[in-house]
N, C-alpha and C positions, 0 to 999 in steps of 0.2 A: 501971297501966300507964297508964291515961289520963290522969290527974295527973301523972306524969313525962312523958309525950310534951306535954302542953300547956305544962310548964314550958320544955321544951327550943325549942318555937316560941318563945320569946321571945328565944332567942339567936341563932337563925339561921333567920328563918322560911321563906326561899326555899328554903334545903338541908334545913331538916326537911321541907316539905313535899315534897320532890322524894324523898328519901329515903323517906318515908311511903309517896306514890304507887308507887314501885319495889318495895315491900316488900308491899304490898296485891294488886298482880298476882302474887308468887311466895307470898303468906300466909306471910310468914316475918317477923313484926312483932317479936319477939325480936331478930333480928339488925339490923332498920332502927333498934331503941332503942339498940343500941348503936353505930350510927352515929352518931345523933343525938348522945349523949353525947361520943363523939371528936370532934364538929364543933364543939362548944363552944369549944375550944380551936387549931380550925383554923388560925389565924392569929395566935395569942398572942403572937409577936414579930414581925410582920409577913410577910406570904407574897412573893417575887418573881413567882411566877403564881400569878393566882387559884384557890383551888377553887371548884366549883359551887357557886353562890348564895352567894358573900362577892363584892360589886362596890363595897366602899367603897375610894375609892381616895386614897392618902396623897402627895400630891405634896410637893415643895421648891422655894420660891419662889426668883427670883433672888437675893434677901438673905439665904436660906439659913432661912425661916420653914418649920416643917411644918404643913401646912395638909391636912383630909381633907377628901372630897368625896362626899356620900350620892347614890346614884343616884335620879332624881325629886324631889330636894330642892336642889340644887345647881344654878344658870343653867348653867354652864360645864362641867357634868359629861360631856357626850358629846367634849367636844373636849381632853379632860386626857389625854394620854398616859403612863402609868406607865415610868419609867426607872431600872429595878433597880441600872443602876450608879452611878447618883446618888444612893442610898440609898433612893430611892422604893419605897413596898410597897403592897402590897393588904391590908385587912383584911375578916372576916367581920362585925364588930358595931363600933360607934361606941365600946364600951368597951375594948375591944381598941386602937383608936387612940389613945384619951384616954391607956389604961396606958401607951404607948411615947411619951408625950410630942408629939402630933399635937394641933393646935386644929381646932375645925369652920371650916369656908370660910364666911364671912358674904356671899359670892355664890351 
């Protein structure tokens, strides 16, 4: 079980840690592990509203280019507001963003 939990931490670390912390309080590790497994594809196609722990912002530039922004990495992360009506989305992992055709922001 510990190996599976460790692999899951590579997918959505903040989400996995939040689930494990909550499970430890209830001593219900099997439910936590299932929730971690479910979170692996939490935003597989991009989410309109971000699930807990899924903070990658996918926005669309004025030219129509799709860029994703990672918290703590992208300089203008805090200034980006996701507008789902314009096709902008949230992602849990960089892999989800890349799989959906988004490019990592260079800013």
